[in-house]
C-alpha positions as CSV (number, residue, x, y, z in Angstrom):
1,M,0.0,0.1,-0.1
2,S,1.2,3.6,-0.7
3,E,0.9,6.7,1.1
4,P,0.6,10.2,-0.2
5,I,3.8,12.4,0.5
6,H,5.0,15.5,-0.5
7,F,8.6,17.1,-0.4
8,L,10.6,19.8,-2.2
9,V,14.0,19.2,-4.5
10,E,16.4,22.0,-4.4
11,Q,18.3,23.1,-7.4
12,A,15.4,21.6,-9.6
13,G,13.9,24.8,-10.8
14,C,13.4,24.2,-14.5
15,E,11.2,22.0,-16.6
16,S,14.4,19.7,-17.6
17,C,15.1,19.7,-14.0
18,A,11.7,18.0,-13.5
19,Q,12.2,15.6,-15.9
20,R,15.3,14.4,-14.2
21,V,13.7,14.1,-10.9
22,R,10.8,12.3,-12.3
23,S,13.0,9.7,-14.0
24,A,15.4,9.6,-10.9
25,L,12.4,8.8,-8.7
26,A,10.4,6.3,-11.0
27,D,11.9,3.2,-9.3
28,V,11.1,4.4,-5.7
29,L,7.9,5.9,-5.8
30,T,4.9,6.9,-8.2
31,I,4.9,10.7,-9.1
32,D,1.5,12.3,-9.0
33,E,2.7,15.9,-9.8
34,I,5.8,17.9,-10.1
35,S,5.7,21.8,-10.0
36,V,8.5,23.9,-10.6
37,D,9.3,27.4,-8.9
38,E,12.1,28.9,-11.2
39,A,12.5,31.8,-8.9
40,A,13.1,29.6,-6.1
41,D,15.1,27.1,-8.1
42,L,12.7,24.2,-6.4
43,A,10.7,21.4,-7.6
44,A,7.4,20.3,-5.3
45,V,6.9,16.8,-5.6
46,R,3.6,15.3,-4.8
47,A,3.7,11.3,-5.0
48,Q,2.7,7.9,-3.8
49,A,5.4,6.0,-1.9
50,P,5.6,2.9,0.1
51,P,5.6,3.4,4.0
52,T,9.2,2.0,4.0
53,L,10.5,4.9,1.9
54,T,13.2,6.8,3.7
55,P,14.4,10.4,2.9
56,A,17.9,8.8,2.4
57,A,16.3,6.5,-0.4
58,V,15.0,9.7,-2.0
59,D,18.3,11.6,-1.7
60,A,20.3,8.5,-3.0
61,A,18.1,8.5,-6.1
62,L,18.2,12.2,-6.9
63,A,22.0,12.0,-6.2
64,G,22.5,9.7,-9.3
65,R,21.0,12.1,-11.6
66,R,22.1,15.6,-10.7
67,E,23.9,17.8,-13.3
68,P,27.5,18.0,-13.0
69,S,27.4,21.6,-12.4
70,Q,24.9,21.1,-9.3
71,T,26.8,20.8,-5.9
72,E,24.1,18.8,-4.5
73,V,20.5,17.8,-5.3
74,C,18.5,17.1,-2.2
75,S,15.1,16.5,-1.0
76,T,13.3,18.5,2.0
77,F,11.3,15.5,2.9
78,P,8.6,15.8,4.0
79,A,7.2,19.1,3.0
80,E,3.8,20.6,3.7
81,P,2.2,20.9,-0.1
82,R,2.1,24.2,-1.7
83,A,-0.9,26.3,-1.7
């Protein structure tokens, strides 16, 4: 059974970043929506995840898909959904 989760991904504030986030997380959860805030350089993720999913698993999946110019891509997990 999955649970709804919400979190932010730093340094992912463009549409191509959102696609990398979606691709990186495909094996660990089911993405419902990714919204991008270019000004804040953030992607807000709404997804369904197994109850055993850990923040470390999310960060590990994201770390494998970061751009060489990015110092770090990490999640703020969980985050409140944005209005």
